[in-house]
Every structure is written in structure tokens, then in C-alpha cells.
N, C-alpha and C positions, 0 to 999 in steps of 0.2 A: 264105050271101051274103057274110059277112065275108071268107072265103077268096077269093072272086071279086074283091072290092074291092081286097084286098091284091095279088092277082095283076095286076090291071089297072094299079094305081098303080106297080108295078115294071116294067111293060111286058112281062110274061111271057104268051105265048100259051097257050091251053088245050091245044094240041097238045103243047107242051113238058111240061106237067104230065101229060098222058095217057101220053106216052112214059116219063116217070119212074116212074109208077105201074103201067105195064103194062096200061092200060085204053084204051078208045076215047074219042075226043073227046066223043062224045055222053054217055058215062057221066060224064065230068068235068062236063059241063053239068048233067046230072041231079043230081049230088051238090051242085053249087053252088046249085042252085035248091031244094034240100031234097026233091026227089022220090025220091031214093035215100039210104039211110043210108050214111055214109062209114065203111068198116071202120077199126077203130082203128089197124092197122098202116099203112094208106095215109094216114090223117089225120096221123100222126106224121111220115111221110116228107114229106108236103105242107108241113106247118108248118115243118119243119126246112129244107126247100128254100127257102121264102120268106124265112126268117131269114137264110140264107147269101147269097142273091142281093142 
């Protein structure tokens, strides 16, 4: 949920994160809701992207 809040506050669309991580928009949503575990490598990419943006 924390990643979703950061993403929304920065005005980043889920599709942008999906493209970055090489996954579907639905998978990003599942990860944000905690329904799917975020793989460590994708988590690091995601967090780094949010810090840079």
C-alpha cells in the first residue's frame, strides 16, 4: 500500500510502473494490494524509480 501512495502522490500511473518492471498492470495492482508478493529485484527497481521521479 505504501508504494501505491507514493506512486499516486508523484502522479505516476500504474501502467508506467508495469512497463518499467515488465509486468502487467493487473500484477502491479495485485502487488500494491498485497495479494502478490513483490519479488526483491522488482521491489528495488520500483523504489529506486519512485525516488528518482
